[in-house]
C-alpha positions in Angstrom: -2.5 6.9 -12.7 0.6 4.9 -12.0 3.3 4.2 -14.5 5.3 1.0 -15.1 8.6 2.7 -14.0 9.9 -0.4 -12.3 9.3 -2.8 -15.2 10.9 -2.7 -18.6 9.0 -3.0 -21.8 10.5 -6.4 -22.4 9.5 -7.5 -18.9 5.9 -6.2 -19.4 5.7 -8.0 -22.7 7.0 -11.3 -21.2 4.5 -11.1 -18.3 1.6 -10.3 -20.5 2.4 -13.1 -22.9 2.7 -15.5 -19.9 -0.7 -14.4 -18.6 -2.4 -14.8 -22.0 -0.7 -18.2 -22.7 -1.8 -19.5 -19.3 -5.4 -18.3 -19.7 -5.6 -19.7 -23.3 -4.2 -23.1 -22.1 -6.8 -23.4 -19.3 -9.7 -22.3 -21.6 -8.6 -24.8 -24.3 -8.3 -27.6 -21.8 -11.9 -27.0 -20.7 -13.1 -27.5 -24.2 -11.4 -30.8 -24.4 -12.4 -32.0 -21.0 -16.2 -31.5 -21.5 -16.5 -35.0 -22.9 -15.2 -36.6 -19.7 -18.3 -35.5 -17.8 -20.7 -37.7 -19.7 -21.6 -41.0 -18.0 -21.6 -43.9 -20.5 -24.3 -46.6 -20.3 -21.6 -49.1 -19.1 -20.8 -46.9 -16.1 -24.5 -46.6 -15.2 -25.1 -50.4 -14.9 -23.2 -51.0 -11.7 -23.7 -48.9 -8.5 -20.0 -49.0 -7.7 -19.0 -47.8 -11.2 -21.6 -45.1 -11.0 -20.4 -43.9 -7.6 -16.8 -44.0 -8.8 -17.7 -42.0 -11.9 -19.7 -39.5 -9.8 -16.7 -39.1 -7.4 -14.3 -38.5 -10.4 -16.7 -36.0 -11.9 -17.1 -34.2 -8.6 -13.3 -34.0 -8.3 -12.9 -32.7 -11.8 -15.6 -30.1 -11.3 -13.8 -28.9 -8.1 -10.6 -28.5 -10.1 -12.4 -26.9 -12.9 -13.9 -24.3 -10.6 -10.5 -23.5 -9.2 -9.2 -23.0 -12.8 -12.2 -20.7 -13.6 -11.3 -18.6 -10.5 -7.7 -18.5 -11.7 -8.8 -17.4 -15.2 -10.7 -14.5 -13.6 -7.6 -13.5 -11.8 -5.6 -13.7 -15.1 -8.3 -11.5 -16.8 -8.1 -9.0 -14.0 -4.3 -8.9 -14.4 -4.7 -8.2 -18.1 -7.2 -5.3 -17.3 -4.5 -3.8 -15.1 -2.2 -3.6 -18.0 -4.6 -1.4 -19.9 -4.9 1.1 -17.1 -1.2 0.8 -16.2 -1.9 -0.5 -12.7 -0.3 -3.9 -13.2 2.7 -4.7 -10.9 1.6 -2.5 -8.0 0.5 -3.7 -4.6 -3.2 -3.2 -4.0 -2.6 -2.8 -0.2 0.2 -0.3 0.0 0.8 0.8 -3.6 4.4 -0.4 -3.7 6.0 -1.8 -6.8 5.8 -5.6 -7.0 9.2 -7.0 -8.1 9.6 -8.6 -11.5 10.8 -11.9 -10.0 7.6 -12.2 -8.0 5.4 -11.3 -10.9 7.2 -13.9 -13.1 6.6 -16.6 -10.5 3.0 -15.4 -9.8 1.7 -13.2 -12.6 -1.6 -12.6 -10.8 0.1 -11.3 -7.6 -1.9 -8.4 -6.2 0.2 -7.8 -3.1 3.9 -7.0 -2.6 5.8 -9.6 -0.7 5.7 -7.7 2.6 1.9 -7.2 2.4 1.4 -10.8 1.4 3.5 -12.0 4.4 1.5 -9.8 6.7 -1.8 -11.1 5.2 -0.6 -14.7 5.7 0.4 -14.0 9.4 -3.0 -12.4 10.0 -4.7 -15.4 8.4 -2.6 -17.8 10.5 -3.4 -15.9 13.7 -7.1 -16.0 12.9 -7.0 -19.8 12.4 -5.1 -20.2 15.7 -7.6 -18.0 17.5 -10.4 -20.0 16.1 -8.8 -23.2 17.2 -8.1 -22.0 20.7 -11.7 -20.9 21.1 -13.0 -24.3 20.0 -10.5 -26.1 22.3 -11.6 -24.0 25.3 -15.2 -25.1 24.7 -14.2 -28.8 24.7 -16.1 -31.0 27.0 -14.0 -32.7 29.7 -15.2 -36.3 29.8 -12.8 -37.2 32.7 -15.0 -35.4 35.3 
């Protein structure tokens, strides 16, 4: 089991409070926003209004799903506090610096592993693009 050697008690408290506050803010906003998903009789009378309301609801649902995913990450970070694994890279086990955790309390990778992950992701996107470009049809023939 790892210990929080690299983070002070004050830093751990600050990070935990930040995670809890962010989670509670999101959950509270979901309670308030439920009313926005109902379509009034006035909005149902016109096809354009109905389409506009449907688009807005779809957009809000997409944002809400992202927030729910983020709440899961916040809850996972809180679980890591209880087993003293918070603040350690899941890839290499290195300590994640306080400044990074303060900016992104749900960080699961140290900065070096995150940069490598992003490079790999970028290379995969570029490889996928080059494959699709090579299969392009030449209409000039």
